N, C-alpha and C positions, 0 to 999 in steps of 0.2 A: 504494500500499500504506500502511495506516495506521501511526501511531506507537504501538507497543505498550508497555504499562506496567501499573502497579497503583496502588492507594491506599496511600500510605506514611505511616508514623507521624511525628508531630512531637514525640515525647518529647524533652525537654531544650531545645525551641525549634524554631521553623520552619526555622531555618538548618541543621538536621540532616537535613531531608527530602531535599535533592538527593543527598547522598552515600549515603543509604539506598537511594534509587532506583537509583543507579549500581551499588551492590553487588548489587541484585536483578536487574540487567540491563535496566533500564527506558530506553526512549526518551522516554516521557511519564510524568508522575506526576499523581496527584490527592491533595489534602491537605484536612484541616480546618485552619483557621488558629487554632482554639481548641477547647476541650472541647465536643463536639457535644451533650452532655447537660446543659449548664449555661447559664443566662442570663448569668451574670457572666463577664467576660473581662478579662485584663490587656492593656494597650495593647502593641502591638508596639514594641520598641526600635529605634533606628537600627542598632544592632549586628546585631539579628536580621534586619532588612530587607536590609541590605547583605550579610550573610552568606548569606542565601537567594539573592539575585541573583547573587552571585559563584559560589555552588555550581552554579547552573543553567548558567552558562557553563563553569565548570571541568569539569563532568562531562557536558557536551554533552546536557543534557536538552532535547529539541526541542519538547516540548509540556507545558503545565501547566494544571491547573484546580483550583478550590477547590470543595468541597462545603459547602453551608450546614448550620448546626446543625439537629438533628432537632426541636427545640421550636417552631420557627417555623411558624405557621399563618395565612397572610394571607387565607384564605378563611373563617375562623371568624366565627360570629355573636356571639361574646363580644367586646365592644368593648375591654375591658381587655387581653385576650390579643392581639387584633389590633394594638393600639397598641404593646404590648410586642414583638410580632413585627416590626412596622415598624422600631422602634428597633434591634432585633438585626440585621435584614436590612440596614439602612443601614450598620451597623458592619461587616458581612460585606463589603459592597461597598467600603468604604473600605480595609479590610485587604487585599483582593484587589488593588485598584488600587495600593496602596503597595508591594506585593510584585511588581508588574509581571506579575501573572497575568491572562491575557486572558479567561478564562471562569469564571463562577460558576454552578455547577449547583445547582438548587433543586427541591423538591417543590411542586407546585401547592397542596397543602393539602387540608383536609377541611371540608365544609359541615355535618357532624354533624346536630344537631337542627334543620336548616333544609332548604333545597332546593338542588339543583344550580344552578339559575338564579341564586339569590341568592348562592351561594358564588362563582360565577364573577364576578358583579358586584362583590363585595367584593374578590376577588383582583385584578381589573383595576384597580379604583380605588386600591388600595394601591400596586400596581406603578407606575402612572402618577404617583402622588404622589412616590414614591421616585426614579424615574428623572428627573423634572423637577427634583428637588433636586440631581442629579448629572449635569447635561447635559454638563459638561466632561470626564467620565470616558470612557475608551475601552473600559472593561469591557463585556463582552457577557454577559447573563444567559441561562442555558440551562435551559429547562423540561425536566425529566426525566419521561418517561412512566412511569406507575405500573401496578401489577398490578390496581388497582381494587377492593380490598377495602373493604367498608362504604361510607362516604360520601367516599372519596378521589377527588379530581378528577384528570384527566389520563390516564385509562386508554385512551382512544380518540383517534385522529388528528383527528377532527372537533372534539372539545372543545379540543384544543391549538391547532388552527387558529383557532377562535373566540376563544380567549384572546389570541392574538397579534394578530389582526385588531382586536380591541377596544381593546387597549393603544395601538395606532397608532404604535409606534416599532419598525418591523420590523428595523432594523439593530442594535437594542440587545437584542432578545429573540429567541433562536433555540432550538434543540432539542438535547438529549442523549438518545440512543436506548439504552435498557437492554434487552438481548436477553431476559433472564429475565423482566422485567416485561411485555414485549410478549407473550411466549409465554403467561404466566399470564393475561393479559387477553384471550387468544383469537386472537392472530395467530400462525399456524402457521409457524414458522421451521425446523421439523424436517426439511424436505426442500429440495433446491436449487430445485425449482419453487415451493415455498411461500415460500422466502426472496425470490425474484424477485417473486412476487405481492405480498408485504408491502411491498417497496420501491416497487413500482409504485403501490400504494395510498397510501403515504406521499407519493410524488411528486405524485400527483393531488390529494391533500387539503391538504398543507402545502407541498410543494416540497422536493426533495432538496438544493437550495442552502441551505435553512434548517437542515439537519442538520450540526452542527459537531463532534460528539464521540459516542463510544460508551462504554457500560459493557458489558464482555464477561463475561457470566455465563451458565452453563448453568442449567437449571431443575430443582429437586428434584421439583416438583409437575407434574401433568399439564396439558395444554393447557386453557386457560380456567378454571383452578382459582381464579383471583383471589387467590392466596396468594403473598406475596413470600418465596420460599425459594430462595436462590442455591445453586448446586452447581458443583463443579469442572468444567472444560472436558472434555467427553467422558464424564462420569459422570452426566449428567442426561438429561432428556427431549428436549433439542434435538439433541444429538449433535455429533461432531467435524466432519462434512462442512460444516455450515453455517458454522462458525467458519473453516474453511479458505477457503470462498468469500468470507467477509467480509474477512479480513485481506489477501486478494489483490485486492480490489475497487478498481480504478483510479479510481473516482469518489470514493474516500475516502483519497487518497494521503497527505495531511498531517493527517488527523484523529486527535486523541488517542483511543486505544482502551485504557481502563484496566480492569483486573480488580478485582472486589469479591468474589472467591470466598472460601469458608470455609477455615480451616486455618492462617491466618497466613502468615508469610514462607516457610516451607518449601513450602507449596502454591502460593504466588505464584510461586516459582522454577520449580516443576514445570510450572505452567500456562504460564508465559512460554516455557520451553524448548519445550513442545509447539507453541505458537503460532508461534515462530520456525522450527520444523521445518516447519510447514505453509506457511509463506510462501515463495513462489517468486521 
């Protein structure tokens, strides 16, 4: 059974995230280590780092991951944006490593006024360069599957498998599976049979051993909409039964499963309570 939790705020400093997770009832948490909508960031202080690590132990948070900022686009054809993205991504890696967080979740990016092939090539080149600068780190990067709107990469398993294979560092790059994104991209998780078929597809294409974490989100929009619209568990198009199957799946016993549902802390608590009730 997975480690249930949600994305928690770092208001006042990252050291406040573990207690917030504890108050919400989290076994696992996801955080931004900085403002996700700004390039500029303040360095983490020793006090913040030690406070975060102490809080993880004190409040028995068993799983943690960082989500990269939204501005990063390593697949962009704009050289200046890609260079800026690389600097920001390296900073994200260093911050996660300093905090002792094992996973950094990131979006593959968008190729925009280019081609999918060129976008993948640029993404792979950037990630190879960044990883080779941090070979000593234990941090694992998690590619998050996307809904696939516009020129976004990562909406199908074949593309994610290709990106991982071309990077050539399989132990450093694995996958975070977002249920809402998968459904919007056309993977029908809305029935137990569909869930098993999608997992079989993932296993055949990427390998279930490469799946390290989940984002648990229902989908506001219909199957194959290619629109990224999260909904609260059981209030969307996927439905409760699939999440019951997922949180009880023994293949994912120690996997962080964090909510990114709308409505803030009040709904995080409601969703977590439901997921715990579903867990056997």
